N, C-alpha and C positions, 0 to 999 in steps of 0.2 A: 148088632150095633157097634161092637168093638171093631169088627172088620171094616165096617163102613167108616168109622172114625179114622182108622189107619189109612184107608184110601184117601180120605179127605186131607189128612196131613201131607200125604205125597202130592196131592193136587195143589195145596197151598205153597209148598216148596217150589213146585213147577211154575206156579203163578208168579212168584217173585222172579224166577228166571225169565219168564215171558215178558214181565215189565221191563227188565233190563234190555232184552232184545228189542222191545218196542221203541225204546229210547235210542237204539243204535241204527235201526233200519231207516232207509230214506224213502223207499217206495210207499206212497200213501195207501195203496190197496193192502199191502202187507201190514201196515200200521193198523188199519181198520180191522183186519182179521184177528190180529193179536189182541187188539182192544176188546173185541167181542169175546175172545176166549177168557180174558181177565174178568170181564163182567159176568160170564156164566159161572166161573169158579166162585166168585164172590156171592152170587145168588145161591149156589149150592151150599156154601158156608152158612148163610142165614137160615135156609130151609132146615138143614140138619140141626142147627142150634135150637130152632123152635121145636123140632120133634123131640129132641133129647132132654129139654129142660122144662120145668114147671116153675111157677112162682110161689112164694110163701103164702100168698093169699088163700090158696086151697088148704094148706096146713092150718093156718090161723082159723079158718071157718070151722074146721073139724074140732079144733081145740076149744073154741067158744061153745060149740054144741056139747062137748064133753063136760065143760065147766058148769054149764047151765046157770044156776043162780049165783055161782061164785065168779062169773066172768068179769064182774065189776072190780075184782081184786087185781086184774091183770091189764097191762097196756101192751098192745101188740104193734111193733114198729117194723117197717121194712117190707111191706106187702109185695113189692115188685122184685125183691131179691130172688135169685134163681138157684135151683138145685137140679140134680139129675132126676128125671122122672122115675127112673127105675128104683130110686131110693125113697120114694114118697112114703111107703108104709113104714119103713124103718125109721125115717126121720120123724114121722108123726108119733111113733111109739117112744122114741127117745125123749121128745119134748113132753109127751103125756106123762112119762115116768118122772121127769123132772118136776112137772107141775104137781103131780100127786105127792111127791116127796116134800115139796114146799108146803102144800096144804096140810100135810100130816104134821109138819114141824111148827106150824103156827099155833100160838096159844089160843085158848078158847076166847072168842069175842074179839080177837086181834084182827085188825083190818089194814094190813100193810099193802101198799101199792107195788106190785112186782112188775118189772119191765122186761119184756122179751123183745130183743132188738136183733134183726137180721140184716146182714150186708154182704156184698161180694167184693173180694179183691180179684186179681187177675185169674186166679186158679182155684179159689175156695169159696164156700159159703161159711160165713162166720156168724155164730149166734152167741149173744151175751145175755144171760139171765141175771138180773140184779134187783136189789131192794128187799130181799128176804132175810130171815135170821141167819146169822153166821153158822156154817155147817161144821167147821173144824176149828178147834182151839190149837193153833200151831205150836204154842209153847208146850202144852201138855203132850202133843204128838212128838215133839223133839225129845222130850224126856223118855217117852215110851220106846222110841226108836234108838235112844242113846246117841242122837246126833248133836254135834256141837252147834250146828246152824241149820235152821229151816226157815225159808222165806216167810215173812209175816204177811205177805200179800197173796202169793200163789204157790201152790204145791207143784213140784215137778211130777212128771208121769210116774217115776219110780216111787216117790213119796206117797202119791195118791194111791198107788197099787198096794203099798204096805199098809196104809190106813184102812183100805177096804178089806184086806185079808187078815186083819188082826183077829186072833182066835177068841179073845175075851170080849168081843163086841157085845154090848148090851143096849145098843141104841138102834136107830132106824137105818143104819148104813147098809143093811142087807138089801133094802129096796133100791138104794143108790148103786149098789154093786150090779144089779140087773141092768140099770140104765147104762152104766159104764161098759158092761159087756156088749150091749147092743151098739153103742157108739164105736167100740173097737172093731166090731164085725163089719162096720161100714167104713173102716179105714180112717176113722175120725180121731182127732186128738182132743183130750179133755183136760181142762184145768179148773180147779176150784180154789177159792180163796176169799179175800175180803178187802175192802178199802179202809175199814176201820174196825173197831172192836165189836161192832154190833151187826153190820150188814154184810151179807154174803154175796158171792158172785159165782156163776158157772160160765166158763168159756168153752164152746164146742166149735171146732174147725173141721169142716167136711170137704175133702177135695172134690173138684168137678172133673168129669171125664174129659171135657174139652180142654186140650192143651194148646190151643191156638190163641195167641195174644197179640195185641198191637204193641210194638216196642219202639223206643227211640234208641238207635245205635250210636254209640260214642266210641272214641278211641282214646285209650290211656297208654302212653308210650306207643308201641307198635301193635298192640292187641286191641281187637274190637270187642266191646261188651254191649249187652242189651239191657235197657231199663224199661220195665213195663210201664206203658203210658198211663195206666190208672193212677200212678203216683207222681207223674210229672206235672207240677204246678206252673212252671215258667222256665224258659231258657233265656239267660241274660248273657250278652257278649261282654267280654272283658273290658272293652272300651267304654261301655255305658254303665258299669257297676260302680257303686261307691263302697269302698272298703274301710273297715275299722279294725284296730288291734286293741284288745283288752286282756290283761292278765296273760299275755303271750298267746292268746287265741285269736284267730282271724274270724271276722264277721263281715257280712255284706248287708247293705240296706236295700229292702224291697218293699215298696209302698210304705206302709206304716210299721213294717216288721224289721227287726234286727235278727238276721238268720246266721247261725253258726256254720262255718265252713268245715266240712270233714275231709280228711285225707285218708284214702284207703291204700296209699302207695306203700307205706311202711309195713302195714299188716299183711299185704298181699305181695310184698317184695317186687313192686312195680317201679321201674326206673322213672324218676321224676325230673329228668334233665331237660325234657322238652318244655316249651313255653305253653302255659295254659291259655286257651282261646275263649272258653265260655264257662259259665256256671249253670248247672242244671238244678233248679230248685225243686226239691222232692217233698211231698206232703203225705202224712199218714196220721189219722186220728188227731187232727188239729196241730200236730207237731211238724215243723219244717226244718230241713237242712239244705245246704248248698254243696253240691259235688262238683269240684273243678275238673274239667276234662281238657285234653289236648286238642281234640277235633270233634266237631259235631257232625254226624253223618245223617242218613235218611231215617224216616219213620217207616216201618214196614210190619207186616204180619210175620210172626215167627212161631214155630212149633216148639213148645217147651218140653224138653225131655228130662227125666230124672238125672240127678248128679251121678257121674261115675264114681266108683269106689275111691279112686285116687284123690278126689277133692271132697269126699263125703263129709269130712270133719270141718270144712271151711264154711262157717255159718253165713258169711257174707254172700254166698252164692246160692241161688234157688235151683238152678239146673243149667242145662246146656241147650243149644239150638243149632240147627243146620241152616246156614244162609243160602241164598239163591245160587251163589258161586260154588257151593259144596263145602265151604269152610265151616268149621265148628266155632261158635261163639259162646261165651258164658253169660248167663242171665243173673243180674244182681237180685238179692233178696232185700228189697227196700224197707219193709217193716223192721227187719233185724238191724239194718244200718241206722235207721232213725231211732229205734228204741235204745241202741247202744252208743249213740252219738255223744252222750254226756261223758 
């Protein structure tokens, strides 16, 4: 399957080149041949995507069977969210372990409603388990680890690992340690924390093998960047936008929303001497920001590649991609941009 996906990525890059050729040729017969090739590659994309992915409905069915009489304590959301079929057994065991851990932590007779919610972004399956008793007392953990500061909402991976590996553990964290190990073996990231002093949350993010995403290409200064279409809410031209300034911050009006404008120019050392032509409104988990761009280019399929070491520490970037002309472009990490926009 890995070899097949690699070949598919090459096909997608060639498809983009063929699309450009199709726009340039004049002969109608050649246009038809190129159009057929584009259609065939698109069909291959869809077939392979269906072969390699399953939906959460199959996992949820097994979990409900496992819970039996306790199934009424859980709400399962996101039946159609997708994951790699090869990870089905591991994913089931991870969630089963989390559920067993939560049931173990419930007080006798307590009937909390726990929510298991699954969704996809452009390259991941994201699972959020919420509504159960808080797992970690971050204040006590900070004292044990002699840290001046530990987030009161979510533990970092390093903090979580230290919590799991504490030698004087006298609670049920050994069972969570097993869940954590299974998640890491699936190349998943895990966060635990809470929204308040009572209720806990577990966030599990599992990468998908498919690295082909639909993206909006934009130009900032003389460099082309890619924005995953999953996060593009609206593109607004400069001439049709209503701008506001408050507390030295720029906002735009969109429908009934007042959206903050973020600038990545200073952080990424991008020359901002060119005139902005459009705002790309980006949305993630009900939060929106507006990204000003110098030029708006086409929407296209791109093959997302991991970040090279030289830009590995730049959190604003999710990876790189090769365009149809052979040039490399950088793909923005939109959730990071939105979460850090404040």
